[in-house]
C-alpha positions as CSV (number, residue, x, y, z in Angstrom):
1,M,16.4,7.5,-12.1
2,F,14.4,10.5,-13.2
3,G,11.8,9.5,-15.7
4,S,12.0,5.8,-15.1
5,I,11.7,3.2,-12.4
6,I,13.1,-0.3,-11.9
7,V,10.8,-2.9,-10.4
8,D,12.1,-6.4,-9.8
9,G,15.0,-5.7,-12.2
10,K,12.9,-4.4,-15.1
11,K,13.1,-0.8,-16.1
12,Y,9.9,1.2,-16.9
13,G,10.0,4.5,-18.6
14,H,6.5,5.5,-17.5
15,D,4.4,5.8,-14.4
16,V,3.4,2.5,-12.9
17,V,1.0,0.9,-10.5
18,V,2.7,-1.9,-8.4
19,S,1.0,-4.2,-6.0
20,W,2.3,-6.3,-3.1
21,D,1.7,-9.5,-5.1
22,G,4.2,-8.4,-7.8
23,E,1.7,-7.1,-10.4
24,V,3.0,-4.1,-12.3
25,H,1.1,-2.2,-15.0
26,E,1.5,1.1,-16.8
27,R,-0.3,4.1,-15.4
28,Q,-1.5,6.7,-17.8
29,S,0.8,9.6,-16.9
30,S,-1.0,12.5,-15.4
31,H,-0.2,15.2,-12.8
32,N,-3.4,14.3,-10.9
33,L,-4.5,11.1,-9.2
34,T,-8.2,10.9,-9.8
35,R,-11.0,9.2,-8.0
36,S,-11.4,6.8,-10.9
37,E,-7.8,5.7,-10.7
38,M,-8.1,5.4,-6.9
39,T,-11.2,3.1,-7.4
40,D,-9.1,0.9,-9.7
41,A,-6.4,0.6,-7.0
42,L,-9.0,-0.2,-4.3
43,M,-10.2,-3.1,-6.4
44,K,-7.0,-5.0,-5.4
45,G,-8.1,-4.9,-1.8
46,P,-5.1,-3.2,-0.3
47,D,-4.5,-2.2,3.3
48,V,-2.5,0.8,2.2
49,I,-2.1,2.8,-1.0
50,V,1.2,4.6,-1.4
51,V,1.4,7.4,-4.0
52,G,4.7,8.6,-5.4
53,T,4.0,12.2,-6.4
54,G,7.1,12.6,-8.5
55,T,10.7,13.7,-8.0
56,A,9.7,17.1,-6.8
57,G,6.3,16.0,-5.4
58,L,4.2,17.9,-8.0
59,M,1.6,15.3,-8.8
60,Q,-1.6,16.1,-6.9
61,V,-4.0,13.7,-5.3
62,D,-7.6,14.8,-6.0
63,P,-9.6,15.3,-2.8
64,S,-12.2,12.9,-4.1
65,A,-9.5,10.2,-4.4
66,E,-8.6,10.8,-0.8
67,V,-12.2,10.4,0.2
68,A,-12.6,7.1,-1.7
69,A,-9.6,5.7,0.1
70,K,-11.0,6.8,3.5
71,L,-14.5,5.5,2.8
72,N,-12.9,2.1,2.0
73,G,-10.9,2.1,5.2
74,V,-7.6,2.2,3.3
75,E,-4.7,4.2,4.5
76,L,-3.4,6.7,1.9
77,I,0.2,7.8,2.0
78,A,1.5,10.4,-0.5
79,K,5.2,11.3,-0.7
80,D,7.7,12.3,-3.3
81,T,8.5,9.2,-5.4
82,S,11.8,8.3,-3.8
83,K,10.3,8.3,-0.3
84,A,7.2,6.5,-1.5
85,I,9.2,3.7,-3.0
86,G,11.0,3.2,0.4
87,E,7.6,3.3,2.1
88,F,6.1,0.7,-0.3
89,N,9.1,-1.6,0.2
90,K,8.9,-1.4,4.0
91,L,5.1,-1.8,4.2
92,A,4.9,-4.6,1.6
93,R,6.7,-6.9,4.1
94,T,3.6,-7.0,6.3
95,K,0.7,-5.4,4.5
96,K,-1.2,-5.5,1.2
97,V,0.1,-2.4,-0.5
98,V,-0.5,-0.8,-3.8
99,A,1.9,1.9,-5.1
100,I,0.9,4.4,-7.7
101,I,4.2,5.9,-8.9
102,H,4.7,9.1,-10.9
103,V,8.3,9.0,-12.3
104,T,8.7,12.6,-13.4
105,C,8.3,16.1,-11.9
């Protein structure tokens, strides 16, 4: 649904960060994923970070955020949100994955 996401049966009307262990928290909605936000996601110790860039894929991943993931040996996958959700669900079966999901644009 545009502008919302359902995680484990609960509907969220804002951007979220979801981890493989079931933790979900609100993301301050922005059209740019910053290094600071990437650093927060890296604190969970993921193997992979999946970024949902919105329905039309308009959210940008700051190059410094990409560098932070790479320096920590964490794979970064950025796709439009519907594809990112599918990728998260697939990867979470076998890896530690954090998803940063933008629910609009």
